[in-house]
Backbone of each chain as ProteinMPNN parsed JSONL, in Angstrom:
{"seq_chain_A": "MNTSAPAGTLAAAPLGLSTLWEGQSATVDFTVTDADMRNFADISGDRNPLHVDDTFARSKGFDGAVVYGALLVAKISQLIGMKLPGRDSVWTNLSVEFRKPLFVNQPAQVEGVIANLSASTGMIELKLTVRTEGKLLAKGRAEILIVEP", "coords_chain_A": {"N_chain_A": [[115.808, 96.933, 85.194], [118.066, 98.618, 87.032], [118.195, 101.49, 89.086], [119.764, 104.413, 89.39], [121.51, 106.647, 91.794], [124.804, 108.532, 90.488], [127.741, 107.047, 91.164], [128.99, 107.576, 94.249], [127.936, 109.732, 95.4], [125.8, 111.477, 96.926], [123.317, 112.417, 95.85], [120.095, 113.08, 94.698], [118.292, 111.207, 92.767], [116.971, 112.939, 89.88], [114.553, 111.776, 88.556], [111.749, 112.877, 86.449], [108.574, 112.242, 85.421], [108.132, 111.784, 82.392], [110.624, 110.484, 82.387], [110.328, 108.238, 83.727], [108.638, 104.578, 83.863], [106.365, 101.762, 83.556], [107.258, 99.532, 85.554], [109.543, 99.829, 85.953], [112.48, 99.452, 88.481], [114.202, 99.597, 91.239], [117.536, 98.898, 94.363], [117.488, 99.132, 97.071], [120.792, 98.611, 98.857], [120.741, 97.025, 102.244], [122.276, 96.75, 105.958], [121.585, 96.499, 109.273], [122.77, 98.24, 112.197], [123.63, 97.463, 115.408], [124.165, 100.624, 116.567], [122.241, 101.835, 114.516], [120.269, 100.401, 115.794], [120.118, 101.496, 118.195], [120.464, 104.081, 118.126], [117.712, 104.946, 116.912], [116.048, 104.352, 119.122], [116.55, 105.936, 120.29], [115.44, 108.282, 119.365], [112.873, 107.573, 118.752], [111.803, 106.749, 121.255], [110.692, 104.139, 121.78], [111.803, 101.859, 123.684], [111.451, 98.98, 123.521], [111.663, 95.471, 124.923], [111.962, 93.761, 122.879], [113.09, 95.171, 120.761], [115.471, 96.065, 121.739], [117.102, 93.936, 123.346], [118.573, 91.188, 123.322], [118.313, 88.931, 125.111], [115.915, 88.789, 125.6], [114.793, 88.871, 123.466], [115.127, 86.185, 122.217], [114.048, 84.832, 124.101], [111.975, 84.831, 123.429], [111.355, 83.193, 121.545], [112.816, 84.458, 119.032], [116.164, 85.043, 116.631], [117.385, 86.781, 117.952], [117.641, 89.971, 118.617], [114.908, 91.767, 117.465], [114.744, 94.004, 114.529], [113.211, 97.682, 114.13], [110.677, 98.193, 112.796], [109.685, 100.257, 111.265], [112.496, 100.838, 110.799], [113.061, 99.332, 108.667], [110.933, 100.594, 107.009], [112.458, 103.123, 106.76], [114.652, 102.756, 105.335], [113.293, 102.291, 102.666], [111.981, 104.809, 102.404], [114.641, 105.908, 101.89], [114.905, 104.958, 99.876], [113.207, 105.982, 98.221], [113.218, 108.495, 97.881], [115.547, 108.934, 97.373], [115.875, 107.211, 94.925], [114.468, 105.588, 93.403], [110.954, 107.379, 92.828], [113.119, 109.79, 93.403], [114.431, 113.135, 93.672], [112.198, 114.868, 92.778], [109.867, 114.424, 94.09], [106.772, 113.557, 96.298], [105.449, 111.434, 99.013], [102.905, 110.18, 99.103], [101.2, 108.09, 100.17], [101.608, 105.252, 101.916], [101.568, 101.92, 102.406], [102.416, 98.867, 104.222], [103.379, 95.495, 105.428], [104.726, 93.396, 106.799], [106.157, 90.929, 107.744], [108.082, 88.528, 108.42], [110.704, 88.783, 110.944], [113.634, 91.156, 110.615], [117.205, 90.662, 111.584], [119.156, 92.283, 113.661], [122.161, 93.067, 111.753], [121.764, 91.975, 109.783], [122.113, 91.26, 106.482], [120.173, 93.286, 104.059], [117.616, 93.693, 101.175], [115.528, 96.912, 99.714], [113.567, 97.163, 97.526], [111.747, 98.334, 94.522], [109.456, 98.45, 92.831], [107.793, 99.977, 90.026], [104.619, 99.857, 89.724], [102.251, 101.282, 88.673], [101.367, 104.049, 86.855], [100.836, 106.86, 86.295], [99.548, 108.952, 83.925], [98.001, 111.602, 83.988], [97.893, 112.54, 86.342], [100.196, 112.392, 87.296], [101.612, 110.379, 89.315], [102.618, 108.365, 90.952], [102.162, 104.529, 91.624], [104.469, 102.431, 93.46], [105.221, 99.075, 93.806], [106.465, 97.261, 96.774], [109.044, 95.38, 97.683], [111.126, 93.776, 100.938], [113.974, 92.028, 101.386], [115.84, 89.003, 102.221], [118.398, 87.994, 101.641], [117.025, 86.235, 99.389], [114.621, 85.966, 101.281], [111.366, 86.677, 101.581], [110.682, 89.361, 103.743], [109.036, 91.308, 104.431], [106.103, 93.525, 102.648], [104.385, 95.897, 100.405], [103.23, 98.803, 99.686], [103.291, 101.882, 97.989], [102.575, 105.368, 97.333], [103.462, 107.694, 94.881], [103.894, 111.138, 94.578], [104.586, 112.939, 91.372], [106.038, 116.083, 90.915], [107.147, 118.051, 89.733], [108.414, 120.966, 88.185]], "CA_chain_A": [[116.802, 98.311, 85.459], [118.101, 99.315, 88.31], [118.12, 103.21, 88.502], [121.268, 104.474, 90.879], [122.308, 107.702, 91.59], [125.723, 108.53, 90.376], [128.178, 106.663, 92.735], [129.732, 108.599, 94.886], [127.505, 111.452, 95.271], [124.465, 111.633, 97.397], [122.368, 113.304, 95.093], [118.626, 112.253, 94.738], [117.988, 110.923, 91.395], [115.607, 113.816, 89.826], [113.668, 110.961, 88.17], [110.954, 113.542, 85.878], [107.903, 111.517, 84.552], [109.365, 111.441, 80.918], [111.616, 109.067, 82.598], [109.771, 106.795, 84.76], [108.052, 104.105, 83.423], [105.672, 100.794, 84.762], [108.01, 98.05, 85.651], [110.75, 100.041, 86.521], [112.563, 99.434, 89.724], [115.158, 100.128, 92.042], [116.734, 98.82, 95.192], [118.625, 99.766, 98.399], [120.941, 96.979, 100.153], [121.137, 97.79, 103.641], [122.333, 96.357, 106.851], [120.794, 97.889, 110.529], [123.678, 97.97, 113.2], [123.745, 97.783, 116.952], [124.471, 101.782, 116.44], [121.466, 102.267, 114.115], [119.365, 100.63, 116.629], [120.176, 102.55, 119.778], [120.123, 105.527, 117.703], [116.241, 105.075, 116.888], [115.622, 103.994, 120.565], [116.537, 107.051, 121.445], [115.049, 109.159, 118.197], [111.323, 107.263, 118.746], [111.65, 106.296, 122.452], [110.632, 102.867, 121.408], [112.742, 100.86, 123.69], [110.29, 97.762, 123.901], [113.194, 95.023, 124.818], [111.932, 92.627, 121.848], [113.963, 95.499, 119.652], [116.644, 96.153, 122.682], [117.408, 93.223, 124.378], [118.877, 90.405, 122.958], [118.848, 87.826, 125.819], [115.156, 89.102, 126.054], [114.219, 88.695, 121.525], [116.117, 85.184, 122.172], [113.167, 84.398, 125.098], [110.723, 85.256, 122.75], [111.535, 82.66, 120.195], [113.572, 84.778, 118.18], [116.842, 84.86, 116.705], [118.129, 88.166, 118.564], [117.062, 91.624, 119.026], [114.219, 92.545, 115.967], [114.78, 95.607, 113.826], [112.089, 98.298, 114.513], [109.577, 98.203, 111.323], [110.234, 101.601, 111.025], [113.753, 101.484, 110.031], [112.457, 99.258, 107.238], [110.53, 102.584, 106.566], [113.255, 103.826, 106.774], [115.115, 102.5, 103.618], [111.903, 102.572, 102.258], [112.194, 105.937, 102.367], [116.012, 106.137, 101.111], [114.502, 104.045, 98.088], [112.195, 106.998, 96.709], [114.234, 110.0, 97.825], [116.88, 109.436, 96.599], [116.189, 106.89, 94.166], [112.879, 106.549, 92.649], [111.802, 108.828, 91.683], [114.18, 110.649, 93.762], [114.337, 113.89, 94.079], [110.897, 115.78, 92.429], [108.294, 113.506, 94.266], [106.651, 113.243, 97.714], [104.507, 110.482, 99.207], [101.069, 110.851, 99.793], [100.736, 107.115, 100.834], [102.39, 104.01, 102.199], [101.489, 100.496, 103.184], [103.931, 98.246, 104.327], [102.981, 94.434, 105.638], [105.726, 92.458, 108.296], [105.889, 88.923, 106.868], [109.105, 87.669, 109.075], [111.409, 89.739, 110.982], [114.935, 91.115, 109.784], [117.345, 90.7, 113.169], [120.851, 93.164, 113.599], [123.684, 92.482, 111.075], [121.586, 90.749, 108.676], [122.206, 92.002, 105.479], [118.837, 93.261, 103.377], [117.678, 94.872, 100.502], [114.33, 96.977, 99.626], [113.372, 97.129, 95.733], [110.511, 99.228, 94.66], [108.979, 98.446, 91.095], [106.298, 100.996, 89.459], [103.467, 98.76, 89.326], [100.754, 101.898, 87.84], [101.685, 104.805, 86.414], [98.883, 107.694, 85.841], [99.961, 110.641, 83.371], [96.885, 112.439, 83.745], [98.259, 113.608, 87.298], [101.613, 112.488, 87.822], [101.215, 109.867, 90.824], [102.822, 106.92, 90.398], [102.607, 103.477, 92.365], [105.062, 101.216, 94.11], [105.223, 98.21, 94.826], [107.526, 97.557, 97.22], [109.427, 94.278, 99.155], [112.129, 94.067, 101.819], [114.013, 90.432, 101.617], [116.933, 88.758, 103.124], [119.098, 85.873, 101.172], [115.796, 86.244, 98.523], [113.166, 85.351, 101.313], [110.257, 87.908, 101.553], [110.184, 90.115, 105.018], [108.402, 93.006, 104.078], [105.892, 93.911, 101.265], [103.452, 96.581, 100.734], [103.089, 99.474, 98.195], [103.307, 103.814, 98.108], [102.138, 106.294, 96.185], [104.427, 109.251, 95.407], [103.624, 112.81, 93.584], [105.908, 113.538, 91.262], [106.156, 117.431, 91.698], [107.89, 119.263, 88.168], [108.552, 122.715, 88.157]], "C_chain_A": [[116.423, 98.73, 86.715], [118.571, 100.875, 88.007], [119.034, 103.432, 89.803], [121.177, 105.815, 90.189], [124.024, 107.678, 91.273], [126.778, 107.787, 91.835], [129.368, 107.463, 93.239], [129.074, 109.606, 95.365], [126.255, 110.809, 96.13], [123.736, 112.27, 97.285], [121.456, 112.478, 94.979], [118.547, 112.624, 93.551], [116.891, 111.975, 91.21], [115.08, 113.256, 88.31], [112.308, 112.155, 87.499], [109.634, 112.193, 85.095], [107.51, 110.992, 83.902], [109.916, 110.082, 81.48], [111.44, 107.837, 83.068], [108.8, 106.117, 83.406], [107.303, 102.778, 83.965], [106.48, 99.616, 84.419], [109.562, 98.407, 86.259], [111.376, 99.424, 87.486], [113.923, 99.813, 90.389], [115.675, 99.736, 93.26], [118.164, 99.505, 95.987], [119.387, 98.846, 99.048], [121.311, 97.77, 101.612], [121.762, 96.465, 104.754], [122.091, 96.845, 108.084], [122.053, 97.262, 111.085], [123.207, 98.055, 114.451], [123.428, 100.119, 116.804], [122.681, 102.595, 115.738], [120.179, 101.892, 114.94], [118.773, 101.414, 118.179], [119.647, 104.05, 118.873], [117.903, 106.058, 117.768], [115.159, 104.767, 117.979], [115.178, 104.825, 121.222], [115.429, 108.572, 120.354], [113.561, 108.498, 118.993], [110.605, 107.041, 120.394], [110.507, 104.773, 122.715], [111.951, 102.208, 122.597], [111.908, 99.025, 124.434], [111.688, 96.519, 123.812], [113.481, 93.67, 123.624], [113.489, 93.762, 120.839], [115.742, 95.885, 120.359], [117.419, 95.186, 123.405], [117.594, 92.045, 123.661], [118.637, 89.18, 123.323], [116.736, 87.553, 125.702], [113.975, 88.474, 124.122], [114.592, 86.958, 121.853], [114.373, 83.982, 123.197], [111.906, 83.931, 124.666], [110.606, 84.347, 121.292], [112.352, 83.014, 118.816], [114.833, 84.726, 118.346], [117.97, 85.95, 117.276], [116.603, 89.566, 118.451], [116.214, 91.89, 116.995], [114.284, 93.731, 115.744], [113.854, 96.512, 113.779], [111.949, 98.046, 112.81], [109.855, 99.546, 110.583], [111.476, 101.856, 110.517], [113.952, 100.309, 108.814], [112.066, 100.332, 106.555], [111.696, 103.242, 105.947], [114.179, 104.105, 105.028], [114.176, 102.419, 102.375], [111.909, 103.955, 101.422], [113.526, 106.878, 101.119], [115.686, 106.129, 99.531], [113.729, 105.104, 96.976], [112.677, 108.523, 96.971], [114.938, 110.268, 97.256], [116.998, 108.237, 95.181], [115.308, 106.635, 92.924], [111.67, 106.498, 92.954], [112.741, 109.836, 91.988], [113.683, 112.148, 93.803], [112.931, 115.259, 93.854], [110.495, 114.846, 92.836], [108.338, 114.022, 95.781], [105.386, 112.333, 97.951], [103.467, 110.942, 99.886], [100.047, 109.151, 100.21], [101.545, 106.06, 101.209], [101.629, 102.85, 103.118], [102.308, 99.34, 103.288], [103.02, 97.011, 105.486], [104.223, 93.37, 106.196], [105.131, 91.375, 108.045], [107.137, 88.173, 108.577], [110.367, 88.953, 109.612], [112.869, 89.244, 110.541], [115.91, 91.211, 111.171], [119.465, 91.711, 112.238], [121.784, 92.499, 113.087], [123.408, 91.614, 110.359], [121.484, 91.437, 107.749], [120.688, 92.159, 104.231], [118.651, 93.696, 102.603], [115.916, 94.913, 99.939], [114.552, 97.224, 97.861], [111.877, 97.728, 95.782], [110.321, 99.171, 92.633], [107.917, 99.598, 90.923], [105.437, 100.17, 88.705], [102.335, 99.681, 88.368], [101.708, 103.172, 87.747], [100.904, 106.13, 85.62], [99.7, 109.202, 85.528], [99.381, 111.593, 83.393], [97.566, 113.426, 85.243], [99.44, 113.428, 88.106], [101.995, 111.391, 89.385], [101.306, 108.388, 90.257], [102.99, 105.706, 91.725], [103.708, 102.226, 92.46], [105.274, 100.4, 94.399], [106.379, 98.045, 95.185], [108.117, 95.931, 97.916], [110.634, 94.319, 99.455], [112.856, 92.138, 101.628], [115.466, 90.532, 102.237], [117.621, 87.691, 102.355], [117.269, 85.279, 100.076], [114.401, 86.143, 99.396], [112.364, 86.9, 102.052], [110.002, 88.371, 103.451], [108.967, 90.817, 105.577], [107.588, 92.886, 102.546], [104.56, 94.922, 101.267], [103.761, 98.099, 99.26], [102.861, 101.063, 98.875], [102.985, 104.525, 96.982], [102.835, 107.212, 96.555], [103.688, 110.0, 94.07], [104.911, 113.185, 92.728], [105.397, 115.455, 91.241], [107.31, 117.961, 90.889], [107.779, 120.324, 88.676], [107.069, 122.958, 87.092]], "O_chain_A": [[115.382, 99.034, 87.298], [119.133, 101.315, 87.004], [119.024, 102.828, 90.875], [120.967, 106.177, 89.031], [124.615, 106.759, 91.839], [126.613, 107.947, 93.044], [130.396, 107.84, 92.677], [129.769, 110.512, 95.825], [125.855, 109.668, 95.901], [123.231, 112.875, 98.231], [121.663, 111.269, 95.089], [118.639, 113.768, 93.106], [115.99, 112.076, 92.043], [115.111, 113.885, 87.253], [111.621, 112.359, 88.5], [110.029, 111.356, 84.284], [106.768, 110.02, 84.044], [109.684, 108.937, 81.094], [112.052, 106.777, 82.942], [108.38, 106.694, 82.403], [107.681, 102.597, 85.123], [106.453, 98.92, 83.404], [110.408, 97.681, 86.782], [110.767, 98.36, 87.599], [114.685, 100.472, 89.681], [114.761, 99.911, 94.066], [119.226, 100.045, 95.677], [118.789, 98.16, 99.877], [121.963, 98.784, 101.865], [121.696, 95.3, 104.36], [122.478, 98.013, 108.089], [122.469, 96.158, 110.734], [122.252, 98.816, 114.608], [122.325, 100.615, 117.036], [122.097, 103.546, 116.258], [119.193, 102.628, 114.957], [117.753, 101.69, 118.81], [118.676, 104.785, 119.057], [117.209, 106.92, 118.307], [113.933, 104.848, 117.901], [114.297, 104.949, 122.072], [114.903, 109.571, 120.842], [113.226, 109.164, 119.973], [109.417, 107.117, 120.71], [109.761, 104.554, 123.67], [113.089, 102.159, 122.129], [111.965, 98.361, 125.47], [112.541, 96.564, 122.926], [114.46, 92.946, 123.441], [114.535, 93.276, 120.409], [116.808, 95.951, 119.746], [118.378, 95.573, 124.072], [116.503, 91.702, 123.206], [118.632, 88.263, 122.501], [116.247, 86.423, 125.72], [112.889, 87.927, 123.929], [113.613, 86.451, 121.306], [113.922, 82.868, 122.928], [111.094, 83.124, 125.118], [109.995, 84.663, 120.271], [112.536, 82.275, 117.849], [115.277, 84.498, 119.471], [119.178, 85.904, 117.042], [115.401, 89.786, 118.303], [116.721, 92.074, 115.889], [113.953, 94.578, 116.574], [113.154, 96.007, 112.902], [112.786, 97.81, 111.94], [110.208, 99.677, 109.411], [111.7, 102.878, 109.868], [114.935, 100.387, 108.077], [112.697, 100.919, 105.676], [111.784, 103.771, 104.839], [114.284, 104.971, 104.159], [114.556, 102.512, 101.208], [111.859, 104.129, 100.204], [113.496, 107.736, 100.238], [115.972, 106.798, 98.538], [113.629, 105.151, 95.75], [112.45, 109.494, 96.248], [115.214, 111.313, 96.667], [117.992, 108.284, 94.455], [115.34, 107.196, 91.829], [111.253, 105.433, 93.41], [113.171, 110.636, 91.158], [112.477, 112.325, 93.976], [112.772, 116.256, 94.557], [110.613, 113.939, 92.012], [109.249, 114.589, 96.383], [104.401, 112.432, 97.219], [103.217, 111.719, 100.808], [98.844, 109.014, 100.431], [102.522, 106.073, 100.46], [101.231, 102.965, 104.277], [102.875, 98.915, 102.281], [102.163, 97.44, 106.258], [104.319, 92.372, 105.483], [103.966, 90.982, 108.103], [106.74, 87.473, 109.509], [110.818, 89.819, 108.862], [113.335, 88.138, 110.267], [115.375, 91.921, 112.022], [120.234, 91.729, 111.277], [122.301, 91.52, 113.625], [124.121, 90.653, 110.072], [120.752, 92.414, 107.9], [120.276, 91.157, 103.647], [119.432, 94.645, 102.558], [115.171, 93.951, 99.751], [115.596, 97.412, 97.236], [111.066, 97.658, 96.706], [110.885, 99.683, 91.666], [107.276, 99.993, 91.898], [105.451, 99.855, 87.515], [101.647, 99.127, 87.511], [102.69, 103.292, 88.479], [100.519, 106.144, 84.451], [100.185, 110.08, 86.24], [99.889, 112.614, 82.928], [97.699, 114.65, 85.247], [99.734, 113.978, 89.166], [102.616, 111.83, 90.353], [100.611, 107.638, 89.571], [103.776, 105.895, 92.654], [103.757, 101.275, 91.68], [105.701, 100.43, 95.553], [107.349, 98.389, 94.51], [107.354, 95.428, 98.741], [111.437, 94.766, 98.636], [112.106, 91.172, 101.772], [116.095, 91.522, 102.612], [117.313, 86.513, 102.531], [116.661, 84.213, 100.165], [113.301, 86.182, 98.844], [112.792, 87.8, 102.774], [109.265, 87.749, 104.216], [108.291, 90.865, 106.605], [108.09, 92.382, 101.541], [103.71, 94.72, 102.135], [104.407, 98.074, 98.213], [102.384, 101.32, 99.98], [103.169, 104.183, 95.813], [103.045, 107.66, 97.682], [103.168, 109.582, 93.035], [105.974, 113.608, 93.181], [104.284, 115.799, 91.64], [108.363, 118.279, 91.44], [107.032, 120.588, 89.619], [106.722, 124.093, 86.766]]}, "seq_chain_B": "MMENKEIYERLTEIFHDVFDDDSIVVTPELKAADIDEWDSLTHIRLVVSIERSYKLKFSAAEVGRLKNVGEFVDLIQMKAAA", "coords_chain_B": {"N_chain_B": [[78.154, 99.435, 76.476], [78.499, 101.238, 79.523], [76.137, 102.006, 82.356], [74.862, 104.886, 82.584], [73.739, 104.89, 85.472], [74.681, 102.784, 87.018], [77.745, 103.755, 86.392], [77.555, 106.463, 87.77], [76.664, 105.766, 90.289], [78.999, 104.06, 91.219], [80.996, 106.084, 91.289], [79.816, 108.305, 93.436], [80.671, 106.38, 95.356], [83.289, 105.998, 95.349], [83.978, 109.133, 95.316], [83.032, 109.448, 98.113], [84.597, 108.233, 99.551], [87.023, 109.271, 98.568], [86.833, 112.243, 99.607], [85.829, 111.656, 101.997], [83.164, 112.227, 102.871], [80.465, 110.727, 103.616], [77.917, 112.607, 102.882], [78.065, 113.557, 100.793], [76.403, 114.105, 97.108], [76.49, 113.088, 94.322], [76.489, 114.487, 91.164], [76.241, 115.426, 87.954], [76.166, 118.16, 87.322], [78.154, 118.806, 89.538], [80.722, 120.458, 90.254], [84.39, 121.104, 90.915], [84.425, 123.588, 93.074], [82.395, 122.97, 95.098], [82.828, 121.579, 96.632], [84.341, 122.337, 99.869], [86.935, 120.884, 100.936], [87.928, 119.964, 97.787], [90.218, 119.715, 96.663], [93.776, 120.259, 95.307], [95.366, 118.45, 95.496], [93.335, 116.667, 96.6], [91.949, 116.252, 94.106], [94.126, 114.539, 92.736], [93.941, 112.328, 93.871], [91.226, 111.95, 93.491], [91.088, 111.721, 90.512], [92.905, 109.159, 90.009], [91.62, 107.197, 91.881], [89.865, 106.824, 89.604], [90.873, 106.089, 87.953], [91.726, 103.968, 88.844], [90.064, 102.528, 89.379], [87.986, 101.883, 87.404], [90.001, 101.077, 85.785], [91.558, 102.238, 84.034], [93.044, 104.338, 81.757], [94.022, 108.644, 82.311], [94.836, 111.451, 80.254], [96.964, 113.859, 81.007], [96.04, 116.004, 79.325], [93.443, 115.435, 78.442], [92.297, 115.744, 81.174], [92.192, 117.655, 82.219], [90.932, 119.529, 80.871], [88.163, 118.98, 81.869], [84.83, 119.514, 83.389], [82.938, 119.811, 84.797], [81.456, 116.906, 86.796], [79.894, 115.812, 84.697], [80.889, 115.877, 82.701], [83.323, 114.404, 83.065], [82.242, 111.418, 83.5], [81.3, 110.985, 80.803], [83.88, 111.267, 79.737], [84.635, 108.757, 80.881], [83.133, 106.9, 79.722], [83.751, 106.78, 76.73], [85.89, 106.402, 77.25], [86.231, 103.924, 78.153], [84.54, 102.68, 76.087], [86.508, 102.416, 74.362]], "CA_chain_B": [[78.761, 101.105, 76.659], [78.089, 101.054, 80.53], [74.891, 102.708, 82.596], [75.267, 105.809, 83.502], [73.081, 105.211, 87.004], [76.001, 102.107, 87.178], [78.819, 104.763, 86.862], [77.061, 107.574, 89.067], [77.068, 104.644, 91.855], [80.421, 103.775, 91.346], [81.471, 107.609, 91.629], [79.582, 108.567, 94.456], [81.163, 105.579, 96.634], [84.804, 106.801, 95.292], [83.925, 110.553, 96.125], [82.992, 109.552, 99.542], [85.998, 107.548, 99.839], [88.026, 110.405, 98.961], [86.0, 113.352, 100.267], [85.576, 111.032, 103.462], [82.507, 112.745, 103.418], [79.127, 110.065, 103.184], [76.811, 113.266, 102.185], [78.181, 114.192, 98.972], [75.729, 113.615, 96.315], [77.347, 113.197, 93.227], [75.652, 114.612, 90.325], [76.467, 115.922, 86.45], [76.701, 119.585, 87.53], [79.26, 118.934, 90.343], [82.203, 120.841, 90.329], [85.556, 121.619, 92.149], [84.171, 124.846, 93.252], [81.2, 122.987, 95.043], [83.113, 121.12, 97.866], [85.963, 123.122, 100.131], [88.114, 120.15, 100.482], [87.993, 119.574, 96.532], [91.724, 120.815, 95.917], [94.719, 119.94, 93.769], [95.583, 116.971, 95.888], [92.374, 115.014, 96.696], [91.682, 116.184, 93.278], [94.508, 114.144, 91.826], [93.457, 111.67, 94.246], [90.212, 111.647, 92.662], [91.361, 110.754, 89.212], [93.841, 108.561, 90.86], [90.864, 106.463, 92.286], [88.832, 106.755, 89.535], [91.052, 105.686, 86.765], [92.427, 102.008, 89.143], [88.378, 101.393, 89.591], [87.579, 101.476, 85.611], [91.269, 100.114, 84.741], [91.469, 103.399, 82.248], [94.402, 105.401, 81.695], [93.632, 109.221, 81.062], [96.078, 112.342, 79.789], [96.319, 115.544, 81.485], [94.821, 116.925, 78.672], [91.725, 115.189, 78.831], [91.628, 115.923, 82.547], [92.527, 119.451, 82.011], [89.253, 120.468, 80.049], [87.204, 118.814, 82.463], [84.824, 120.958, 83.852], [82.454, 119.046, 86.082], [81.485, 115.45, 87.063], [79.18, 115.115, 83.973], [81.837, 115.542, 81.199], [83.673, 113.675, 83.862], [81.219, 110.734, 83.108], [81.094, 111.353, 79.242], [84.87, 110.66, 79.389], [84.77, 107.579, 80.966], [82.262, 105.87, 78.548], [84.326, 107.186, 75.884], [86.932, 105.381, 77.238], [85.687, 102.326, 78.172], [84.27, 102.035, 74.953], [87.147, 102.569, 73.209]], "C_chain_B": [[77.784, 100.914, 78.467], [76.875, 102.628, 81.147], [75.383, 103.831, 83.305], [74.428, 106.374, 85.112], [74.247, 104.143, 87.274], [76.951, 103.378, 87.59], [78.375, 105.977, 88.037], [77.398, 107.144, 90.507], [78.294, 104.692, 92.381], [81.261, 105.223, 91.983], [80.858, 107.895, 92.387], [80.199, 107.585, 95.793], [82.532, 106.098, 96.588], [84.598, 108.079, 95.842], [83.784, 109.998, 97.6], [83.739, 109.477, 100.005], [87.182, 108.901, 100.176], [88.299, 111.563, 99.695], [86.74, 112.725, 101.797], [84.238, 111.842, 104.113], [81.145, 112.115, 102.793], [78.398, 110.88, 102.707], [76.737, 114.077, 101.052], [77.333, 113.455, 98.26], [76.178, 114.126, 94.499], [76.527, 113.275, 91.751], [75.956, 115.264, 88.724], [76.848, 116.975, 86.625], [78.153, 119.807, 88.37], [80.482, 119.246, 89.91], [83.115, 121.178, 91.461], [85.152, 122.756, 93.393], [83.175, 124.409, 94.456], [81.675, 121.82, 96.779], [84.339, 121.691, 98.452], [86.874, 121.6, 100.093], [88.831, 119.318, 99.1], [89.543, 120.551, 95.991], [93.001, 119.87, 95.242], [95.295, 118.625, 94.295], [94.845, 116.027, 95.825], [91.82, 115.04, 94.933], [93.204, 114.831, 92.276], [94.437, 112.782, 92.672], [92.153, 111.246, 93.937], [90.483, 110.643, 91.516], [92.034, 109.748, 89.023], [92.831, 107.023, 90.697], [89.725, 105.935, 91.381], [89.544, 105.689, 87.98], [91.682, 103.731, 87.336], [90.569, 101.656, 88.894], [87.853, 101.237, 88.16], [88.654, 100.796, 84.62], [91.34, 101.045, 83.558], [92.675, 103.578, 83.06], [93.727, 107.101, 81.262], [94.714, 110.317, 80.65], [95.797, 113.07, 80.435], [95.658, 116.385, 80.804], [93.69, 116.862, 79.17], [90.95, 115.7, 80.083], [91.446, 116.906, 82.828], [91.33, 119.991, 82.099], [88.256, 119.865, 80.813], [86.351, 119.895, 83.123], [84.261, 120.648, 85.303], [82.414, 117.825, 85.703], [81.127, 114.633, 85.73], [80.331, 114.992, 82.833], [83.216, 114.829, 81.884], [82.888, 111.899, 83.24], [81.256, 110.207, 81.437], [82.946, 110.458, 79.084], [85.537, 109.083, 79.684], [84.123, 106.892, 80.095], [83.065, 106.218, 77.361], [85.41, 106.634, 76.461], [87.319, 103.781, 77.129], [85.38, 101.631, 76.831], [85.183, 101.775, 73.652], [88.184, 100.917, 72.517]], "O_chain_B": [[76.618, 100.525, 78.527], [76.784, 103.755, 80.66], [76.095, 103.84, 84.309], [74.41, 107.466, 85.679], [75.08, 104.729, 87.965], [76.983, 103.908, 88.701], [79.02, 106.184, 89.065], [78.0, 107.678, 91.438], [78.691, 105.119, 93.465], [81.981, 105.256, 92.982], [81.966, 107.991, 92.916], [80.194, 107.964, 96.964], [83.013, 106.609, 97.6], [85.067, 108.216, 96.972], [84.771, 110.277, 98.28], [84.054, 110.264, 100.898], [87.8, 109.325, 101.152], [89.342, 111.933, 100.234], [87.716, 113.116, 102.438], [84.094, 112.098, 105.309], [80.635, 112.609, 101.787], [77.781, 110.332, 101.794], [75.928, 114.85, 100.539], [77.275, 112.25, 98.503], [76.126, 115.169, 93.847], [76.004, 112.272, 91.264], [75.082, 116.118, 88.877], [77.979, 117.171, 86.182], [79.029, 120.623, 88.082], [81.229, 118.488, 89.292], [82.787, 121.456, 92.614], [85.622, 122.658, 94.527], [82.896, 125.416, 95.107], [80.918, 121.491, 97.693], [85.373, 121.644, 97.784], [87.471, 121.345, 99.046], [89.743, 118.491, 99.101], [89.765, 121.545, 95.3], [92.81, 118.767, 94.73], [95.675, 117.772, 93.493], [95.076, 114.916, 95.349], [91.336, 114.01, 94.463], [92.932, 114.426, 91.145], [95.004, 111.896, 92.033], [91.929, 110.052, 94.137], [90.29, 109.43, 91.432], [91.943, 109.226, 87.912], [93.012, 106.097, 89.905], [88.885, 105.103, 91.724], [88.939, 104.896, 87.258], [91.928, 102.74, 86.649], [90.066, 100.686, 88.326], [87.21, 100.21, 87.943], [88.567, 100.287, 83.502], [91.213, 100.718, 82.378], [93.128, 103.281, 84.165], [93.058, 107.186, 80.232], [95.816, 109.789, 80.801], [94.616, 113.278, 80.714], [94.909, 117.27, 81.218], [93.038, 117.595, 79.914], [89.76, 115.978, 80.228], [90.598, 117.241, 83.655], [90.786, 120.663, 82.975], [87.157, 120.247, 80.411], [86.835, 120.987, 83.421], [84.687, 120.945, 86.419], [82.985, 117.395, 84.701], [81.539, 113.513, 85.428], [80.514, 113.954, 82.197], [84.19, 114.731, 81.136], [83.507, 111.451, 82.275], [81.229, 109.022, 81.105], [83.167, 109.392, 78.508], [86.43, 108.458, 79.112], [84.846, 106.031, 79.593], [82.732, 105.253, 76.671], [86.071, 106.263, 75.491], [88.054, 102.979, 76.553], [85.733, 100.509, 76.467], [84.95, 101.28, 72.549], [88.803, 100.978, 71.455]]}, "name": "protein", "num_of_chains": 2, "seq": "MNTSAPAGTLAAAPLGLSTLWEGQSATVDFTVTDADMRNFADISGDRNPLHVDDTFARSKGFDGAVVYGALLVAKISQLIGMKLPGRDSVWTNLSVEFRKPLFVNQPAQVEGVIANLSASTGMIELKLTVRTEGKLLAKGRAEILIVEPMMENKEIYERLTEIFHDVFDDDSIVVTPELKAADIDEWDSLTHIRLVVSIERSYKLKFSAAEVGRLKNVGEFVDLIQMKAAA"}
């Protein structure tokens, strides 16, 4: 199942522990633009030419400027904070393994699947993958604590 | 049935990892008040680590009534035997 916030809103999904189950999944489709890259370079101060200079990146054997790995993490943040589990949650752990580069303006999708749900603690483990055209770019896992009133 | 010694050895590894303190001695009498860093979040980390290590799932009620490590060991043995 693909869990999503109501169309046309920016509301974070309020999924409590009782509405979550192992195997539940959600996705976020995204494309990183030149503007996103410039903004992240300003925020982070990371101006490694691999990320900001297309010609330099090509000289190193890539097909263009490589998207910052942190921007993939940013989309994982959107997935967790807005969709699965959404509003009533906080991350306690994240690990990501980058397998292949993503390039600017290349459409991609991040998917999260609940691999484990601890009813005794309210902690869920999300298995994460980032793909473009079905090809695995990154994989990882996150631990998220459900914080219900 | 799992041996107590085996459970305490594995719990010791888990406690050392969760609290990042290799000096912790895990005994049946050990309780949250005995370790400064044993707050609500590390308690959750501890329970999740134990669930994962033993491939067991506990309920909130089962965990909520535990008073010390000895009672947790009893719960692990009961669940593992079920």
